[in-house]
TIRO-2110 file (N, C-alpha, C; in Angstrom, 1 decimal):
// TIRO-2110
-9.1, 7.3, -18.0, N, 1, A
-9.5, 7.8, -18.7, CA, 1, A
-9.3, 6.9, -19.9, C, 1, A
-9.7, 7.7, -20.8, N, 2, A
-10.0, 6.4, -22.2, CA, 2, A
-9.1, 7.5, -23.2, C, 2, A
-7.9, 6.9, -24.1, N, 3, A
-7.6, 7.6, -25.0, CA, 3, A
-7.5, 7.0, -26.4, C, 3, A
-7.9, 7.5, -27.4, N, 4, A
-8.2, 6.6, -28.9, CA, 4, A
-7.3, 6.9, -29.6, C, 4, A
-6.5, 6.3, -29.9, N, 5, A
-5.2, 6.1, -30.6, CA, 5, A
-5.4, 5.6, -32.2, C, 5, A
-4.7, 6.3, -33.1, N, 6, A
-5.1, 5.6, -34.5, CA, 6, A
-3.7, 5.6, -35.2, C, 6, A
-2.9, 4.5, -34.7, N, 7, A
-1.9, 4.0, -35.5, CA, 7, A
-1.9, 3.6, -37.0, C, 7, A
-0.7, 4.2, -37.4, N, 8, A
-0.9, 3.6, -39.0, CA, 8, A
-1.1, 1.9, -39.2, C, 8, A
-1.9, 1.4, -40.1, N, 9, A
-2.4, -0.1, -40.3, CA, 9, A
-3.3, -0.8, -38.9, C, 9, A
-4.2, 0.1, -38.8, N, 10, A
-5.0, -0.2, -37.6, CA, 10, A
-6.4, 0.4, -38.1, C, 10, A
-6.6, 0.8, -39.5, N, 11, A
-7.5, 1.6, -39.3, CA, 11, A
-9.1, 1.0, -39.4, C, 11, A
-9.3, -0.2, -39.3, N, 12, A
-10.2, -0.8, -39.4, CA, 12, A
-10.4, -1.6, -37.9, C, 12, A
-9.5, -1.2, -37.1, N, 13, A
-9.8, -1.4, -35.4, CA, 13, A
-9.9, -0.2, -35.0, C, 13, A
-10.3, -0.4, -33.4, N, 14, A
-10.2, 0.5, -32.3, CA, 14, A
-9.2, 0.4, -31.3, C, 14, A
-8.4, 1.2, -31.5, N, 15, A
-7.6, 0.8, -30.1, CA, 15, A
-7.4, 2.2, -29.4, C, 15, A
-7.5, 2.0, -27.8, N, 16, A
-7.6, 2.7, -26.8, CA, 16, A
-6.6, 2.4, -25.8, C, 16, A
-6.3, 3.6, -25.3, N, 17, A
-5.2, 3.3, -23.8, CA, 17, A
-6.4, 3.8, -23.1, C, 17, A
-6.6, 2.9, -21.6, N, 18, A
-7.1, 3.4, -20.8, CA, 18, A
-6.0, 3.3, -19.3, C, 18, A
-6.4, 4.1, -18.6, N, 19, A
-5.4, 4.6, -17.6, CA, 19, A
-6.3, 4.7, -16.2, C, 19, A
-5.9, 4.3, -14.8, N, 20, A
-6.6, 4.3, -14.1, CA, 20, A
-6.3, 5.0, -12.7, C, 20, A
-6.6, 6.4, -13.2, N, 21, A
-6.2, 7.0, -12.1, CA, 21, A
-4.4, 7.2, -11.6, C, 21, A
-4.6, 7.2, -10.3, N, 22, A
-3.4, 7.8, -9.4, CA, 22, A
-2.4, 6.4, -9.4, C, 22, A
-1.0, 6.9, -10.1, N, 23, A
-0.3, 5.7, -10.6, CA, 23, A
-0.6, 4.4, -11.0, C, 23, A
-1.8, 4.1, -11.9, N, 24, A
-2.3, 2.9, -12.2, CA, 24, A
-1.2, 2.7, -13.4, C, 24, A
-1.5, 1.3, -13.9, N, 25, A
-0.7, 1.0, -15.0, CA, 25, A
-1.9, 1.7, -16.4, C, 25, A
-1.3, 1.7, -17.6, N, 26, A
-2.0, 2.0, -18.7, CA, 26, A
-2.5, 0.8, -19.4, C, 26, A
-3.4, 0.5, -19.9, N, 27, A
-3.9, -1.0, -20.6, CA, 27, A
-4.2, -0.7, -21.9, C, 27, A
-4.0, -1.4, -22.7, N, 28, A
-4.1, -1.3, -24.5, CA, 28, A
-5.5, -2.1, -24.5, C, 28, A
-6.4, -1.5, -25.0, N, 29, A
-7.4, -2.3, -25.4, CA, 29, A
-7.6, -2.1, -27.1, C, 29, A
-8.1, -3.4, -27.7, N, 30, A
-7.4, -3.7, -29.3, CA, 30, A
-9.3, -4.1, -29.4, C, 30, A
-10.3, -3.3, -30.4, N, 31, A
-11.4, -3.6, -30.1, CA, 31, A
-12.1, -4.1, -29.1, C, 31, A
-12.3, -3.2, -27.7, N, 32, A
-12.7, -3.9, -26.7, CA, 32, A
-12.4, -4.7, -26.3, C, 32, A
-11.3, -5.4, -26.4, N, 33, A
-10.4, -6.4, -26.0, CA, 33, A
-9.2, -6.0, -25.4, C, 33, A
-8.6, -6.4, -23.9, N, 34, A
-7.5, -6.2, -23.5, CA, 34, A
-6.7, -6.8, -24.0, C, 34, A
-5.6, -6.1, -24.6, N, 35, A
-4.5, -6.7, -24.9, CA, 35, A
-3.2, -7.2, -23.6, C, 35, A
-2.8, -8.3, -23.3, N, 36, A
-2.0, -8.7, -22.0, CA, 36, A
-0.7, -9.3, -23.1, C, 36, A
0.4, -8.9, -21.8, N, 37, A
1.7, -9.3, -22.2, CA, 37, A
2.5, -9.8, -21.1, C, 37, A
3.5, -11.2, -21.5, N, 38, A
4.3, -11.4, -20.3, CA, 38, A
5.0, -9.8, -19.5, C, 38, A
5.6, -10.4, -18.1, N, 39, A
6.4, -9.0, -18.0, CA, 39, A
7.7, -8.8, -18.7, C, 39, A
8.0, -7.7, -18.9, N, 40, A
9.3, -7.5, -20.0, CA, 40, A
8.9, -7.8, -21.4, C, 40, A
7.9, -8.0, -21.6, N, 41, A
7.9, -8.8, -23.1, CA, 41, A
6.9, -7.8, -23.8, C, 41, A
6.9, -7.5, -25.2, N, 42, A
6.4, -7.0, -25.9, CA, 42, A
4.8, -7.2, -26.0, C, 42, A
3.6, -6.1, -26.5, N, 43, A
2.5, -6.9, -26.7, CA, 43, A
2.7, -6.7, -28.4, C, 43, A
1.5, -8.3, -28.4, N, 44, A
1.4, -8.2, -29.9, CA, 44, A
0.5, -7.9, -30.6, C, 44, A
0.2, -7.2, -31.5, N, 45, A
-1.0, -6.6, -32.5, CA, 45, A
-0.7, -7.2, -33.5, C, 45, A
-2.5, -7.3, -34.2, N, 46, A
-2.0, -8.0, -35.3, CA, 46, A
-2.9, -6.8, -36.0, C, 46, A
-2.0, -5.9, -37.2, N, 47, A
-2.8, -5.2, -38.0, CA, 47, A
-3.7, -5.6, -38.9, C, 47, A
-4.3, -4.6, -39.9, N, 48, A
-5.6, -5.2, -40.6, CA, 48, A
-4.8, -5.9, -42.0, C, 48, A
-3.8, -6.2, -42.3, N, 49, A
-3.2, -6.5, -43.2, CA, 49, A
-2.6, -8.1, -42.7, C, 49, A
-3.1, -8.3, -41.4, N, 50, A
-2.7, -9.6, -40.9, CA, 50, A
-1.2, -9.6, -40.2, C, 50, A
-0.4, -8.5, -40.7, N, 51, A
0.5, -8.8, -39.8, CA, 51, A
1.0, -8.6, -38.6, C, 51, A
1.5, -9.0, -37.6, N, 52, A
1.5, -9.0, -36.3, CA, 52, A
2.8, -8.4, -36.0, C, 52, A
2.8, -7.3, -35.0, N, 53, A
3.6, -6.3, -35.0, CA, 53, A
3.7, -6.2, -33.2, C, 53, A
4.7, -5.6, -33.1, N, 54, A
5.5, -5.2, -31.6, CA, 54, A
4.8, -3.9, -31.0, C, 54, A
4.3, -3.9, -29.6, N, 55, A
3.9, -2.6, -29.0, CA, 55, A
4.6, -2.8, -27.5, C, 55, A
5.1, -1.6, -27.2, N, 56, A
5.8, -1.5, -26.0, CA, 56, A
5.6, -0.1, -25.3, C, 56, A
5.1, -0.2, -23.9, N, 57, A
4.9, 1.5, -23.2, CA, 57, A
6.5, 2.2, -23.5, C, 57, A
6.1, 3.6, -23.1, N, 58, A
7.2, 4.4, -22.7, CA, 58, A
6.8, 5.1, -21.9, C, 58, A
7.2, 5.1, -20.7, N, 59, A
6.8, 5.6, -19.6, CA, 59, A
7.1, 7.3, -19.8, C, 59, A
6.6, 8.4, -19.1, N, 60, A
6.8, 9.3, -19.1, CA, 60, A
6.4, 10.2, -17.9, C, 60, A
7.8, 11.2, -17.3, N, 61, A
7.5, 11.8, -16.1, CA, 61, A
7.5, 10.9, -14.9, C, 61, A
8.7, 9.7, -15.2, N, 62, A
8.8, 9.0, -14.2, CA, 62, A
7.3, 8.2, -13.5, C, 62, A
6.7, 7.7, -14.7, N, 63, A
5.8, 7.2, -14.9, CA, 63, A
4.5, 7.5, -14.2, C, 63, A
4.8, 9.0, -14.0, N, 64, A
3.4, 9.7, -13.0, CA, 64, A
2.2, 10.2, -14.3, C, 64, A
2.8, 10.1, -15.6, N, 65, A
1.9, 10.9, -16.5, CA, 65, A
1.3, 9.7, -17.4, C, 65, A
0.4, 10.4, -18.2, N, 66, A
0.0, 9.3, -19.2, CA, 66, A
1.2, 8.7, -20.4, C, 66, A
1.5, 7.4, -20.3, N, 67, A
2.7, 7.0, -21.1, CA, 67, A
2.1, 6.7, -22.9, C, 67, A
3.3, 7.2, -23.2, N, 68, A
3.4, 7.0, -25.0, CA, 68, A
3.2, 5.0, -25.1, C, 68, A
3.2, 4.9, -26.4, N, 69, A
3.3, 3.7, -26.9, CA, 69, A
4.0, 3.7, -28.3, C, 69, A
5.0, 2.9, -28.0, N, 70, A
5.5, 2.1, -29.5, CA, 70, A
5.0, 1.2, -30.4, C, 70, A
4.6, 1.6, -31.5, N, 71, A
4.0, 0.5, -32.2, CA, 71, A
4.6, 0.3, -33.5, C, 71, A
5.3, -0.9, -33.8, N, 72, A
6.2, -1.4, -34.6, CA, 72, A
7.2, 0.3, -34.9, C, 72, A
7.6, 0.3, -33.8, N, 73, A
8.8, 1.3, -34.0, CA, 73, A
8.5, 2.8, -34.3, C, 73, A
7.1, 2.6, -34.6, N, 74, A
6.8, 4.5, -34.5, CA, 74, A
6.3, 4.8, -32.9, C, 74, A
6.6, 5.9, -32.7, N, 75, A
6.0, 6.5, -31.6, CA, 75, A
4.6, 7.0, -31.6, C, 75, A
3.8, 6.6, -30.6, N, 76, A
2.4, 6.9, -30.5, CA, 76, A
2.1, 7.9, -29.7, C, 76, A
1.7, 9.2, -30.1, N, 77, A
1.9, 10.4, -28.5, CA, 77, A
0.0, 10.1, -28.1, C, 77, A
-0.1, 9.3, -27.1, N, 78, A
-1.4, 9.0, -26.1, CA, 78, A
-2.1, 10.4, -25.9, C, 78, A
-1.3, 11.1, -25.2, N, 79, A
-2.0, 12.4, -24.8, CA, 79, A
-1.1, 13.5, -25.0, C, 79, A
-1.5, 14.7, -25.1, N, 80, A
-0.5, 15.6, -25.6, CA, 80, A
0.1, 16.1, -24.3, C, 80, A
1.2, 16.7, -24.2, N, 81, A
2.3, 16.5, -23.1, CA, 81, A
1.4, 17.8, -22.4, C, 81, A
1.8, 17.9, -20.8, N, 82, A
1.0, 19.2, -19.5, CA, 82, A
2.0, 20.3, -20.2, C, 82, A
1.7, 21.1, -20.4, N, 83, A
2.3, 22.8, -20.4, CA, 83, A
3.4, 22.8, -18.7, C, 83, A
5.0, 23.1, -19.0, N, 84, A
5.9, 23.1, -18.4, CA, 84, A
5.4, 23.9, -17.0, C, 84, A
4.6, 24.8, -16.9, N, 85, A
3.8, 25.2, -16.0, CA, 85, A
3.4, 24.3, -14.9, C, 85, A
2.3, 23.6, -15.6, N, 86, A
1.4, 22.6, -14.8, CA, 86, A
2.2, 21.5, -14.5, C, 86, A
3.0, 21.2, -15.0, N, 87, A
4.2, 20.4, -14.7, CA, 87, A
4.7, 20.4, -13.2, C, 87, A
5.1, 22.0, -13.3, N, 88, A
6.1, 22.3, -12.3, CA, 88, A
5.2, 22.5, -11.0, C, 88, A
4.0, 22.8, -11.3, N, 89, A
2.8, 23.1, -10.5, CA, 89, A
2.3, 21.6, -9.7, C, 89, A
2.4, 20.4, -10.5, N, 90, A
2.2, 19.3, -9.8, CA, 90, A
3.2, 18.5, -9.1, C, 90, A
4.5, 19.0, -9.5, N, 91, A
5.7, 18.2, -8.9, CA, 91, A
6.2, 19.2, -7.5, C, 91, A
5.4, 20.1, -7.5, N, 92, A
5.5, 21.0, -6.3, CA, 92, A
5.6, 20.1, -4.7, C, 92, A
4.7, 19.2, -4.8, N, 93, A
4.9, 18.3, -3.2, CA, 93, A
6.1, 17.6, -3.1, C, 93, A
7.0, 17.3, -4.2, N, 94, A
8.1, 16.8, -4.2, CA, 94, A
9.1, 17.5, -3.3, C, 94, A
8.8, 18.3, -3.0, N, 95, A
9.3, 19.2, -1.9, CA, 95, A
9.6, 18.3, -0.6, C, 95, A
8.3, 17.5, -0.6, N, 96, A
8.4, 17.0, 0.7, CA, 96, A
9.3, 15.8, 1.1, C, 96, A
9.9, 15.6, -0.1, N, 97, A
11.0, 14.7, 0.3, CA, 97, A
12.3, 14.8, 1.0, C, 97, A
12.6, 16.7, 0.7, N, 98, A
13.7, 17.0, 1.6, CA, 98, A
13.2, 17.7, 3.2, C, 98, A
12.0, 17.6, 3.0, N, 99, A
11.3, 18.0, 4.6, CA, 99, A
10.9, 16.8, 5.2, C, 99, A
10.5, 16.2, 4.9, N, 100, A
9.8, 14.9, 6.0, CA, 100, A
10.5, 13.4, 5.6, C, 100, A
11.5, 13.4, 4.6, N, 101, A
12.2, 11.8, 5.0, CA, 101, A
11.5, 11.2, 4.3, C, 101, A
11.4, 9.7, 4.7, N, 102, A
10.6, 8.5, 4.0, CA, 102, A
9.2, 9.0, 4.1, C, 102, A
8.6, 9.8, 5.2, N, 103, A
7.3, 10.1, 5.1, CA, 103, A
6.9, 10.7, 3.9, C, 103, A
8.0, 12.1, 4.3, N, 104, A
7.4, 13.4, 3.3, CA, 104, A
7.4, 13.0, 1.7, C, 104, A
8.5, 12.1, 1.5, N, 105, A
8.7, 11.4, 0.2, CA, 105, A
7.4, 10.4, -0.2, C, 105, A
6.7, 10.1, 0.7, N, 106, A
5.5, 9.0, 0.1, CA, 106, A
4.5, 10.1, 0.3, C, 106, A
4.1, 10.7, 1.1, N, 107, A
3.4, 11.7, 0.6, CA, 107, A
3.4, 12.8, -0.6, C, 107, A
4.8, 13.2, -0.6, N, 108, A
5.2, 14.2, -1.6, CA, 108, A
4.6, 13.4, -3.1, C, 108, A
5.1, 12.2, -3.2, N, 109, A
5.1, 11.2, -4.5, CA, 109, A
3.4, 11.3, -4.8, C, 109, A
2.9, 10.7, -3.7, N, 110, A
1.3, 10.3, -3.8, CA, 110, A
0.4, 11.7, -4.2, C, 110, A
0.7, 12.8, -3.6, N, 111, A
0.1, 14.2, -3.8, CA, 111, A
0.5, 14.4, -5.7, C, 111, A
2.2, 14.3, -6.2, N, 112, A
2.3, 15.0, -7.5, CA, 112, A
1.5, 14.0, -8.3, C, 112, A
1.4, 12.6, -8.0, N, 113, A
0.6, 11.9, -8.9, CA, 113, A
-0.9, 12.0, -8.7, C, 113, A
-1.6, 12.4, -7.6, N, 114, A
-2.8, 13.0, -8.0, CA, 114, A
-3.1, 14.1, -8.4, C, 114, A
-2.1, 15.0, -8.4, N, 115, A
-1.9, 16.2, -9.3, CA, 115, A
-2.0, 16.3, -10.7, C, 115, A
-1.0, 15.1, -11.3, N, 116, A
-0.9, 14.8, -12.5, CA, 116, A
-2.4, 14.2, -12.9, C, 116, A
-3.2, 13.4, -12.1, N, 117, A
-4.2, 12.8, -12.4, CA, 117, A
-5.6, 13.9, -12.8, C, 117, A
-5.6, 15.0, -11.8, N, 118, A
-6.4, 15.9, -12.0, CA, 118, A
-6.1, 16.6, -13.1, C, 118, A
-4.9, 17.0, -13.7, N, 119, A
-4.1, 17.7, -14.7, CA, 119, A
-4.7, 17.4, -16.2, C, 119, A
-5.0, 15.9, -15.9, N, 120, A
-5.6, 15.1, -17.6, CA, 120, A
-7.1, 15.1, -17.4, C, 120, A
-7.5, 15.5, -16.6, N, 121, A
-9.4, 15.7, -16.4, CA, 121, A
-9.7, 16.4, -17.5, C, 121, A
-10.7, 16.4, -17.9, N, 122, A
-11.3, 17.8, -19.0, CA, 122, A
-12.4, 18.4, -18.6, C, 122, A
-11.7, 19.2, -17.8, N, 123, A
-12.5, 20.1, -17.0, CA, 123, A
-11.7, 21.6, -17.3, C, 123, A
-12.3, 23.0, -16.6, N, 124, A
-11.7, 24.1, -16.6, CA, 124, A
-10.4, 24.1, -16.0, C, 124, A
-9.3, 25.0, -16.3, N, 125, A
-8.0, 25.2, -15.9, CA, 125, A
-8.2, 25.5, -14.5, C, 125, A
-8.7, 26.6, -14.4, N, 126, A
-8.8, 27.1, -12.8, CA, 126, A
-9.4, 26.4, -11.5, C, 126, A
-10.0, 25.0, -12.6, N, 127, A
-11.0, 24.1, -11.4, CA, 127, A
-9.5, 23.1, -11.2, C, 127, A
-8.9, 23.1, -12.3, N, 128, A
-7.6, 22.1, -11.9, CA, 128, A
-6.9, 22.5, -10.9, C, 128, A
-6.4, 23.8, -11.2, N, 129, A
-5.4, 24.9, -10.1, CA, 129, A
-6.0, 24.6, -8.7, C, 129, A
-7.3, 24.7, -8.6, N, 130, A
-8.0, 24.9, -7.4, CA, 130, A
-8.2, 23.4, -6.6, C, 130, A
-8.3, 22.7, -7.4, N, 131, A
-8.5, 21.1, -6.6, CA, 131, A
-6.7, 20.5, -6.6, C, 131, A
-6.1, 20.7, -7.5, N, 132, A
-4.2, 20.7, -7.1, CA, 132, A
-4.1, 20.8, -5.7, C, 132, A
-4.4, 22.5, -5.6, N, 133, A
-4.3, 23.3, -4.3, CA, 133, A
-4.7, 22.7, -3.1, C, 133, A
-5.5, 22.1, -3.5, N, 134, A
-6.5, 21.7, -2.0, CA, 134, A
-6.0, 20.1, -1.6, C, 134, A
-5.5, 19.6, -3.3, N, 135, A
-4.4, 18.3, -2.8, CA, 135, A
-3.5, 18.9, -2.1, C, 135, A
-2.5, 19.6, -2.3, N, 136, A
-1.4, 20.0, -1.7, CA, 136, A
-1.6, 20.5, -0.2, C, 136, A
-2.9, 21.4, 0.1, N, 137, A
-2.6, 21.4, 1.4, CA, 137, A
-3.2, 20.5, 2.0, C, 137, A
-4.1, 19.4, 1.8, N, 138, A
-3.9, 17.6, 2.7, CA, 138, A
-3.0, 17.3, 2.6, C, 138, A
-2.2, 17.6, 1.8, N, 139, A
-0.8, 16.5, 1.8, CA, 139, A
-0.1, 17.3, 2.8, C, 139, A
0.2, 18.7, 2.8, N, 140, A
0.7, 19.2, 4.3, CA, 140, A
0.1, 19.0, 5.2, C, 140, A
-0.9, 19.0, 5.6, N, 141, A
-1.9, 19.1, 6.7, CA, 141, A
-1.2, 17.3, 7.2, C, 141, A
-1.3, 16.3, 6.5, N, 142, A
-1.1, 15.1, 6.5, CA, 142, A
0.4, 15.0, 7.2, C, 142, A
1.2, 15.4, 6.7, N, 143, A
3.0, 15.5, 6.4, CA, 143, A
3.1, 16.1, 8.1, C, 143, A
2.4, 17.3, 8.4, N, 144, A
2.6, 18.1, 9.9, CA, 144, A
1.9, 17.0, 10.7, C, 144, A
0.7, 16.6, 10.5, N, 145, A
-0.1, 15.8, 11.5, CA, 145, A
1.2, 14.5, 12.1, C, 145, A
1.6, 14.1, 10.7, N, 146, A
2.3, 12.3, 11.3, CA, 146, A
3.5, 12.7, 11.4, C, 146, A
4.3, 13.7, 11.1, N, 147, A
5.5, 14.4, 11.9, CA, 147, A
5.3, 14.6, 13.3, C, 147, A
4.0, 15.2, 13.4, N, 148, A
4.3, 15.7, 15.0, CA, 148, A
3.8, 14.9, 16.0, C, 148, A
3.0, 13.4, 15.4, N, 149, A
2.3, 12.5, 16.1, CA, 149, A
4.0, 11.4, 16.0, C, 149, A
4.4, 11.5, 15.7, N, 150, A
5.9, 10.5, 15.3, CA, 150, A
6.6, 11.1, 16.4, C, 150, A
7.2, 12.5, 16.4, N, 151, A
7.6, 13.1, 17.2, CA, 151, A
7.3, 12.8, 19.1, C, 151, A
5.9, 13.2, 19.0, N, 152, A
5.4, 13.0, 20.3, CA, 152, A
5.5, 11.3, 21.0, C, 152, A
5.3, 10.3, 19.7, N, 153, A
5.4, 8.9, 20.6, CA, 153, A
7.1, 8.6, 20.5, C, 153, A
7.7, 9.3, 19.9, N, 154, A
9.2, 8.7, 19.8, CA, 154, A
10.2, 9.5, 21.1, C, 154, A
9.1, 10.6, 22.0, N, 155, A
9.6, 11.3, 23.2, CA, 155, A
9.9, 10.3, 24.4, C, 155, A
END
């Protein structure tokens, strides 16, 4: 998804945050050009007045949601936070961590990330709940299948 942001000092430029679905890293685009930075280093942006400023990502919800960005010390909210009920619903598959060990953790984290991505889509709320319910059911079925298969193989 693409989110257009309008930080102060960048009125004549187009800044977009581009996310790439499940667990993907967000990218910052300035005037349709990808802004890159070395690992653990801030991104350098040039404001309309020519001054260079730093920009760093601020992860949200364990890195599963759209991150916010800090530009020149100001926090820019990229996307509106999800309601608490939606967050709880999205993170329900994390129960698999306690049920299925490492395999359950992997499936639960992937399902929760998929649920977060679905709730960021611009569609009807009922459709979002139905799609995430289907994701959770598929994750449950996959966990049960893998658990029973591993149980049979290890006997």
